[in-house]
Backbone as a chain_set.jsonl record, in Angstrom:
{"seq": "MGNNRYRILIKGIVQKGNRFLVVQKWYDDNIVEPYQWEFLDGTAEFGESPDAAVVRIVQEQTGLAVVVDRILYTWTFMMGSECNLGLTYLCITDMDEDSVRLSEELNAVKWISGDEFEEYIHNKKMLEDLEKAELY", "coords": {"N": [[-32.846, -35.826, 8.576], [-31.492, -35.345, 6.246], [-30.855, -33.647, 3.401], [-29.759, -31.184, 4.248], [-27.751, -28.393, 3.671], [-24.908, -26.576, 4.307], [-22.907, -23.694, 3.977], [-20.001, -22.083, 4.882], [-19.205, -18.827, 5.028], [-16.608, -16.481, 5.008], [-15.452, -13.41, 6.228], [-12.845, -11.176, 6.351], [-11.669, -8.487, 8.245], [-8.987, -6.573, 8.235], [-6.874, -5.0, 10.426], [-4.53, -2.516, 11.167], [-3.014, -0.735, 13.53], [-4.782, 2.256, 13.501], [-5.961, 1.849, 11.066], [-7.631, 0.296, 8.267], [-7.708, -2.5, 6.04], [-8.742, -2.402, 2.733], [-9.809, -3.9, -0.325], [-9.833, -3.877, -3.886], [-12.158, -5.371, -5.934], [-13.13, -7.2, -8.847], [-16.37, -7.184, -10.121], [-18.54, -7.211, -12.118], [-18.869, -6.718, -15.602], [-21.112, -5.513, -16.599], [-22.128, -3.515, -14.973], [-22.151, -0.122, -13.623], [-19.894, 0.479, -11.975], [-17.552, -1.715, -12.368], [-15.428, -2.591, -10.755], [-15.163, -2.895, -7.293], [-14.73, -1.718, -3.911], [-13.967, -3.65, -1.048], [-13.889, -5.815, 1.821], [-11.617, -8.466, 2.698], [-12.605, -11.751, 1.632], [-13.914, -15.147, 1.675], [-14.371, -18.718, 1.54], [-14.855, -21.109, 4.036], [-13.101, -24.118, 4.186], [-14.092, -27.634, 3.902], [-14.268, -29.074, 7.056], [-12.473, -27.292, 8.157], [-11.763, -24.916, 10.705], [-13.56, -21.908, 11.356], [-11.957, -19.828, 12.405], [-9.379, -20.553, 11.612], [-9.772, -20.504, 8.888], [-10.159, -17.78, 8.257], [-7.624, -16.716, 8.798], [-6.087, -18.137, 6.898], [-7.383, -17.285, 4.488], [-6.851, -14.45, 4.469], [-4.063, -14.548, 4.349], [-3.629, -15.95, 1.877], [-4.753, -14.163, 0.056], [-3.447, -11.681, 0.441], [-0.881, -12.009, 1.489], [-0.389, -11.276, 4.072], [0.272, -11.887, 7.51], [-1.88, -12.609, 10.129], [-3.57, -12.176, 13.301], [-6.431, -13.416, 14.905], [-8.781, -11.258, 16.262], [-11.587, -10.878, 17.072], [-14.966, -12.046, 16.469], [-16.96, -9.967, 14.624], [-19.549, -9.669, 13.482], [-22.37, -11.578, 12.267], [-24.054, -13.214, 9.511], [-26.766, -14.538, 7.468], [-28.049, -16.259, 4.623], [-30.176, -17.73, 2.158], [-29.522, -19.764, -0.647], [-30.908, -21.245, -3.086], [-31.202, -24.559, -2.064], [-29.301, -24.337, -0.214], [-27.9, -23.212, 2.825], [-26.297, -20.313, 3.66], [-23.936, -19.292, 5.877], [-22.446, -16.544, 7.305], [-19.469, -15.228, 8.704], [-17.928, -12.487, 10.165], [-14.777, -11.338, 10.79], [-12.583, -9.517, 12.877], [-9.291, -8.921, 12.323], [-5.91, -8.641, 13.269], [-2.88, -7.175, 12.252], [0.67, -6.93, 12.394], [2.357, -6.433, 10.453], [4.2, -4.609, 7.947], [2.539, -2.059, 6.148], [3.142, -1.836, 3.466], [3.793, -4.354, 2.662], [1.856, -5.905, 1.535], [0.816, -8.311, -0.767], [-1.094, -8.733, -3.365], [-3.462, -11.28, -4.429], [-4.274, -12.729, -7.655], [-6.997, -12.252, -8.261], [-7.632, -9.883, -7.126], [-7.595, -6.326, -7.507], [-6.595, -3.807, -6.434], [-5.343, -2.133, -3.481], [-5.989, -0.532, -0.411], [-5.267, 1.291, 2.541], [-7.394, 2.389, 4.994], [-9.084, 4.729, 7.197], [-11.524, 4.228, 9.812], [-13.34, 6.284, 9.571], [-13.514, 6.613, 6.845], [-14.915, 4.534, 5.797], [-17.559, 4.751, 4.602], [-16.969, 6.017, 2.228], [-15.822, 4.08, 0.623], [-17.053, 1.525, 1.039], [-20.015, 0.325, -0.17], [-22.216, -1.21, 0.494], [-24.992, -1.016, 2.302], [-26.08, -2.465, 4.43], [-23.798, -3.786, 5.431], [-22.361, -1.606, 6.303], [-24.029, -0.727, 8.43], [-23.712, -2.971, 10.126], [-20.97, -2.717, 10.664], [-20.965, -0.341, 12.056], [-22.575, -1.056, 14.322], [-20.77, -2.849, 15.431], [-18.975, -1.112, 16.378], [-16.814, -0.113, 14.885], [-16.57, 2.209, 13.584]], "CA": [[-32.857, -34.469, 8.042], [-31.19, -35.55, 4.838], [-30.123, -32.788, 2.437], [-29.413, -29.868, 4.745], [-26.403, -28.082, 3.275], [-24.421, -25.325, 4.852], [-21.616, -23.186, 3.471], [-19.525, -21.07, 5.805], [-18.529, -17.705, 4.351], [-15.679, -15.784, 5.951], [-14.978, -12.069, 5.827], [-11.721, -10.704, 7.258], [-11.366, -7.058, 8.192], [-7.633, -6.506, 8.713], [-6.548, -3.736, 11.056], [-3.149, -2.167, 11.662], [-3.128, 0.578, 14.167], [-6.131, 2.807, 13.358], [-6.307, 1.768, 9.652], [-8.22, -0.97, 7.854], [-7.384, -2.856, 4.675], [-9.848, -2.649, 1.733], [-9.275, -4.375, -1.622], [-10.722, -3.664, -4.977], [-12.443, -6.605, -6.645], [-13.956, -7.074, -10.077], [-17.709, -7.825, -9.884], [-19.403, -7.437, -13.292], [-18.65, -5.72, -16.652], [-22.403, -4.92, -16.995], [-22.569, -2.477, -14.023], [-21.416, 1.125, -13.821], [-18.595, 0.326, -11.354], [-17.252, -3.109, -12.315], [-14.53, -2.828, -9.632], [-15.753, -2.317, -6.048], [-13.981, -1.884, -2.707], [-14.582, -4.64, -0.174], [-12.948, -6.427, 2.691], [-11.302, -9.827, 2.195], [-13.633, -12.794, 1.923], [-13.693, -16.451, 1.06], [-15.183, -19.797, 2.058], [-14.152, -22.098, 4.872], [-13.004, -25.465, 3.527], [-14.705, -28.638, 4.686], [-13.433, -29.506, 8.201], [-11.582, -26.208, 8.638], [-12.418, -24.067, 11.616], [-13.671, -20.528, 10.776], [-10.802, -18.994, 12.802], [-8.257, -20.914, 10.712], [-10.132, -20.103, 7.528], [-9.901, -16.349, 8.016], [-6.161, -16.522, 8.743], [-5.681, -18.658, 5.584], [-7.893, -16.406, 3.413], [-6.067, -13.233, 4.443], [-2.684, -14.871, 3.875], [-3.661, -16.256, 0.471], [-5.145, -12.997, -0.769], [-2.607, -10.504, 0.625], [0.404, -12.337, 2.029], [-0.255, -10.805, 5.437], [0.086, -12.807, 8.692], [-2.808, -11.934, 11.044], [-4.175, -12.927, 14.386], [-7.889, -13.143, 15.083], [-9.153, -10.47, 17.476], [-12.892, -11.337, 17.509], [-15.993, -12.006, 15.481], [-17.662, -8.695, 14.666], [-20.953, -9.899, 13.264], [-22.678, -12.801, 11.418], [-25.183, -13.011, 8.627], [-27.191, -15.734, 6.799], [-28.948, -16.153, 3.491], [-30.43, -18.994, 1.499], [-29.263, -19.757, -2.069], [-31.474, -22.536, -3.429], [-31.416, -25.37, -0.9], [-28.115, -24.183, 0.588], [-27.912, -22.101, 3.782], [-25.029, -19.687, 3.802], [-23.668, -18.655, 7.204], [-21.301, -15.688, 7.214], [-18.843, -14.756, 9.89], [-17.031, -11.404, 9.842], [-13.763, -11.313, 11.806], [-11.566, -8.492, 12.951], [-7.972, -9.514, 12.367], [-4.862, -7.684, 13.572], [-1.529, -7.503, 11.732], [1.77, -5.951, 12.729], [3.246, -6.413, 9.247], [4.291, -3.309, 7.255], [1.394, -1.89, 5.192], [3.684, -1.994, 2.078], [4.176, -5.754, 2.394], [0.703, -6.579, 0.929], [0.94, -8.857, -2.077], [-2.459, -9.208, -3.752], [-3.702, -12.424, -5.27], [-4.618, -12.316, -8.976], [-8.406, -11.866, -8.424], [-7.765, -8.56, -6.575], [-7.079, -5.296, -8.362], [-5.861, -2.751, -5.775], [-5.415, -2.194, -2.028], [-5.819, 0.753, 0.326], [-5.445, 1.276, 4.047], [-8.27, 3.498, 5.254], [-9.528, 4.873, 8.564], [-12.939, 3.899, 9.95], [-14.141, 7.424, 9.072], [-13.59, 6.521, 5.404], [-15.686, 3.299, 5.33], [-18.668, 5.068, 3.733], [-16.441, 6.431, 0.874], [-15.344, 2.896, -0.106], [-17.985, 0.373, 1.138], [-21.36, 0.803, -0.561], [-23.214, -2.132, 1.048], [-25.543, -0.311, 3.479], [-26.205, -3.456, 5.562], [-22.485, -4.015, 5.985], [-22.019, -0.383, 7.068], [-24.792, -0.777, 9.664], [-23.091, -3.955, 10.947], [-19.667, -2.173, 11.154], [-21.342, 0.639, 13.043], [-22.962, -1.773, 15.527], [-19.564, -3.474, 15.979], [-18.189, 0.039, 16.871], [-15.477, 0.073, 14.141], [-16.477, 3.641, 13.165]], "C": [[-32.31, -34.444, 6.62], [-30.266, -34.5, 4.192], [-29.86, -31.39, 2.954], [-27.992, -29.587, 4.398], [-26.087, -26.692, 3.735], [-23.101, -24.964, 4.222], [-21.232, -22.084, 4.449], [-18.692, -20.046, 5.053], [-17.767, -16.915, 5.384], [-15.368, -14.413, 5.389], [-13.945, -11.632, 6.858], [-11.5, -9.237, 7.122], [-10.024, -6.956, 8.96], [-7.377, -5.107, 9.214], [-5.082, -3.709, 11.433], [-3.184, -0.825, 12.234], [-4.593, 1.059, 14.076], [-6.588, 2.75, 11.837], [-6.735, 0.374, 9.337], [-7.918, -1.234, 6.372], [-8.681, -3.053, 3.871], [-9.129, -3.045, 0.401], [-10.31, -4.087, -2.657], [-10.896, -4.925, -5.752], [-13.295, -6.367, -7.866], [-15.266, -7.828, -9.78], [-18.398, -8.143, -11.25], [-19.155, -6.328, -14.354], [-19.981, -4.96, -16.989], [-22.95, -3.892, -15.932], [-21.651, -1.294, -14.159], [-19.99, 1.061, -13.239], [-18.216, -1.128, -11.309], [-16.262, -3.497, -11.166], [-15.101, -2.13, -8.41], [-14.831, -2.615, -4.905], [-14.71, -2.749, -1.736], [-13.497, -5.054, 0.814], [-12.647, -7.785, 2.139], [-12.372, -10.828, 2.515], [-13.283, -14.071, 1.198], [-14.634, -17.444, 1.756], [-14.337, -20.735, 2.901], [-14.163, -23.455, 4.147], [-13.682, -26.484, 4.44], [-13.781, -29.082, 5.835], [-12.541, -28.41, 8.792], [-12.361, -25.292, 9.598], [-12.507, -22.683, 11.043], [-12.487, -19.67, 11.116], [-9.592, -19.315, 11.854], [-8.539, -20.521, 9.289], [-9.839, -18.624, 7.283], [-8.433, -16.063, 7.935], [-5.623, -16.948, 7.355], [-6.124, -17.712, 4.472], [-7.108, -15.093, 3.314], [-4.667, -13.47, 3.895], [-2.689, -15.143, 2.335], [-3.916, -15.032, -0.413], [-4.237, -11.809, -0.652], [-1.19, -10.817, 1.034], [0.637, -11.906, 3.458], [-0.514, -11.912, 6.45], [-0.827, -11.975, 9.624], [-3.088, -12.8, 12.252], [-5.626, -12.491, 14.543], [-8.084, -12.355, 16.343], [-10.474, -10.951, 17.979], [-13.791, -11.404, 16.275], [-16.763, -10.704, 15.68], [-19.158, -8.851, 14.472], [-21.14, -11.123, 12.367], [-23.83, -12.41, 10.504], [-25.516, -14.376, 8.0], [-28.027, -15.402, 5.606], [-29.064, -17.497, 2.831], [-30.063, -18.75, -0.011], [-29.737, -21.147, -2.51], [-31.751, -23.315, -2.155], [-30.201, -25.266, 0.026], [-28.232, -22.973, 1.507], [-26.465, -21.624, 3.871], [-24.919, -18.944, 5.13], [-22.401, -17.865, 7.036], [-20.801, -15.23, 8.54], [-17.845, -13.65, 9.483], [-16.104, -11.238, 11.046], [-12.958, -10.0, 11.757], [-10.238, -9.18, 13.204], [-6.931, -8.407, 12.499], [-3.547, -8.152, 12.883], [-0.557, -6.482, 12.245], [2.726, -5.84, 11.576], [3.195, -4.974, 8.627], [3.188, -3.216, 6.232], [1.875, -2.087, 3.745], [3.94, -3.414, 1.762], [3.005, -6.549, 1.808], [1.039, -7.013, -0.502], [-0.364, -9.448, -2.504], [-2.456, -10.424, -4.638], [-4.272, -11.856, -6.609], [-6.074, -11.794, -9.103], [-8.622, -10.435, -7.777], [-7.042, -7.505, -7.394], [-6.196, -4.247, -7.656], [-6.132, -2.885, -4.284], [-5.268, -0.817, -1.502], [-5.963, 0.478, 1.817], [-6.232, 2.506, 4.333], [-8.621, 3.574, 6.77], [-11.003, 4.472, 8.6], [-13.832, 5.039, 9.436], [-14.324, 7.366, 7.597], [-14.405, 5.334, 4.91], [-16.808, 3.692, 4.375], [-18.24, 5.543, 2.35], [-16.19, 5.178, 0.012], [-16.406, 1.752, -0.103], [-19.355, 0.869, 0.874], [-22.468, -0.106, -0.181], [-23.745, -1.52, 2.331], [-25.712, -1.254, 4.707], [-24.87, -3.699, 6.238], [-22.045, -2.741, 6.832], [-22.727, -0.286, 8.385], [-24.177, -1.818, 10.617], [-21.763, -3.411, 11.499], [-19.923, -1.15, 12.229], [-21.735, 0.024, 14.384], [-21.76, -2.403, 16.24], [-18.579, -2.387, 16.469], [-16.817, 0.177, 16.199], [-15.407, 1.541, 13.622], [-17.638, 4.401, 13.729]], "O": [[-32.672, -33.547, 5.858], [-29.057, -34.488, 4.423], [-29.746, -30.469, 2.146], [-27.097, -30.362, 4.734], [-26.875, -25.76, 3.58], [-22.269, -25.833, 3.963], [-22.062, -21.244, 4.799], [-17.626, -20.351, 4.517], [-18.238, -16.711, 6.503], [-15.057, -14.274, 4.206], [-14.163, -11.714, 8.067], [-11.181, -8.751, 6.036], [-9.954, -7.219, 10.16], [-7.634, -4.133, 8.507], [-4.493, -4.673, 11.921], [-3.366, 0.157, 11.515], [-5.513, 0.368, 14.511], [-7.469, 3.5, 11.416], [-6.325, -0.597, 9.972], [-7.877, -0.309, 5.561], [-9.586, -3.775, 4.289], [-8.031, -2.586, 0.087], [-11.508, -4.051, -2.374], [-9.913, -5.517, -6.199], [-14.093, -5.431, -7.905], [-15.259, -8.945, -9.262], [-18.793, -9.289, -11.467], [-19.226, -5.141, -14.033], [-19.944, -3.889, -17.595], [-24.104, -3.473, -16.016], [-20.553, -1.386, -14.707], [-19.023, 1.497, -13.863], [-18.511, -1.779, -10.307], [-16.294, -4.629, -10.685], [-15.472, -0.957, -8.456], [-14.19, -3.666, -4.9], [-15.926, -2.632, -1.585], [-12.331, -4.688, 0.661], [-13.322, -8.243, 1.216], [-12.99, -10.756, 3.578], [-12.488, -14.093, 0.258], [-15.563, -17.053, 2.462], [-13.23, -21.105, 2.512], [-15.175, -23.846, 3.566], [-13.834, -26.228, 5.634], [-12.626, -29.431, 5.592], [-11.922, -28.615, 9.836], [-13.506, -24.939, 9.316], [-11.613, -22.285, 10.296], [-12.025, -18.881, 10.293], [-8.902, -18.41, 11.384], [-7.606, -20.225, 8.543], [-9.329, -18.257, 6.224], [-8.005, -15.26, 7.106], [-4.832, -16.24, 6.731], [-5.324, -17.371, 3.6], [-6.741, -14.668, 2.219], [-4.158, -12.695, 3.085], [-1.847, -14.618, 1.606], [-3.348, -14.906, -1.498], [-4.228, -10.973, -1.555], [-0.339, -9.934, 0.931], [1.714, -12.129, 4.012], [-1.395, -12.754, 6.271], [-0.57, -10.797, 9.869], [-2.869, -14.011, 12.228], [-5.973, -11.329, 14.331], [-7.594, -12.751, 17.4], [-10.579, -11.386, 19.126], [-13.451, -10.906, 15.202], [-17.169, -10.387, 16.797], [-19.951, -8.249, 15.196], [-20.182, -11.633, 11.784], [-24.49, -11.392, 10.714], [-24.673, -15.273, 7.99], [-28.664, -14.349, 5.576], [-28.155, -18.322, 2.927], [-30.279, -17.661, -0.544], [-29.018, -22.128, -2.317], [-32.442, -22.824, -1.262], [-30.092, -26.049, 0.969], [-28.597, -21.877, 1.083], [-25.543, -22.402, 4.117], [-25.731, -18.073, 5.441], [-21.371, -18.427, 6.665], [-21.586, -14.878, 9.42], [-17.028, -13.842, 8.583], [-16.56, -11.027, 12.17], [-12.702, -9.464, 10.679], [-10.081, -9.925, 14.171], [-7.075, -7.345, 11.892], [-3.173, -9.324, 12.927], [-0.903, -5.328, 12.497], [3.787, -5.227, 11.695], [2.215, -4.251, 8.808], [2.92, -4.182, 5.517], [1.08, -2.47, 2.887], [4.298, -3.695, 0.618], [3.138, -7.755, 1.599], [1.48, -6.214, -1.328], [-0.725, -10.541, -2.069], [-1.581, -10.595, -5.487], [-4.684, -10.699, -6.688], [-6.345, -10.97, -9.975], [-9.712, -9.874, -7.9], [-5.967, -7.778, -7.927], [-5.17, -3.839, -8.201], [-7.015, -3.632, -3.861], [-4.523, -0.004, -2.05], [-6.671, -0.427, 2.259], [-5.805, 3.598, 3.959], [-8.465, 2.598, 7.503], [-11.655, 4.384, 7.56], [-14.93, 4.802, 8.934], [-15.234, 8.023, 7.091], [-14.563, 5.16, 3.702], [-16.996, 2.99, 3.381], [-19.024, 5.491, 1.402], [-16.337, 5.233, -1.209], [-16.62, 1.103, -1.127], [-19.848, 1.74, 1.591], [-23.616, 0.192, -0.508], [-23.045, -1.498, 3.343], [-25.505, -0.853, 5.853], [-24.797, -3.806, 7.462], [-21.451, -2.854, 7.904], [-22.148, 0.172, 9.37], [-24.126, -1.566, 11.821], [-21.457, -3.619, 12.674], [-19.188, -1.085, 13.214], [-21.31, 0.489, 15.442], [-21.72, -2.485, 17.468], [-17.48, -2.709, 16.92], [-15.818, 0.524, 16.829], [-14.335, 2.037, 13.273], [-17.755, 5.606, 13.504]]}, "num_chains": 1, "name": "protein.A"}
């Protein structure tokens, strides 16, 4: 099979009580809204389990300790000859909401209710997936 290449993308949706963590990330100076609200994301390292990756990514980007609740949904897309497999996890934290310490690539943080997803998340496919996962 030779050159089959996979990359595992991880998205972590952090929940505390009935609120969810969203972070503001810089995307592009050439668009109307260069900063956009998103959930935490990153890439699993070679040999790292996806469950361990989401815990690491959340900790590195926010300082929060989380436990994995479940996988909410998956997605795939091709980029050149590389297949990207995405896993979206629901993670639970019991840490104080004010204890978030953002990494340098993130601009701001908010804790929102599921009813507010559409105000912050503009990716329609992601909103459909969140609705199917019954998060709002």
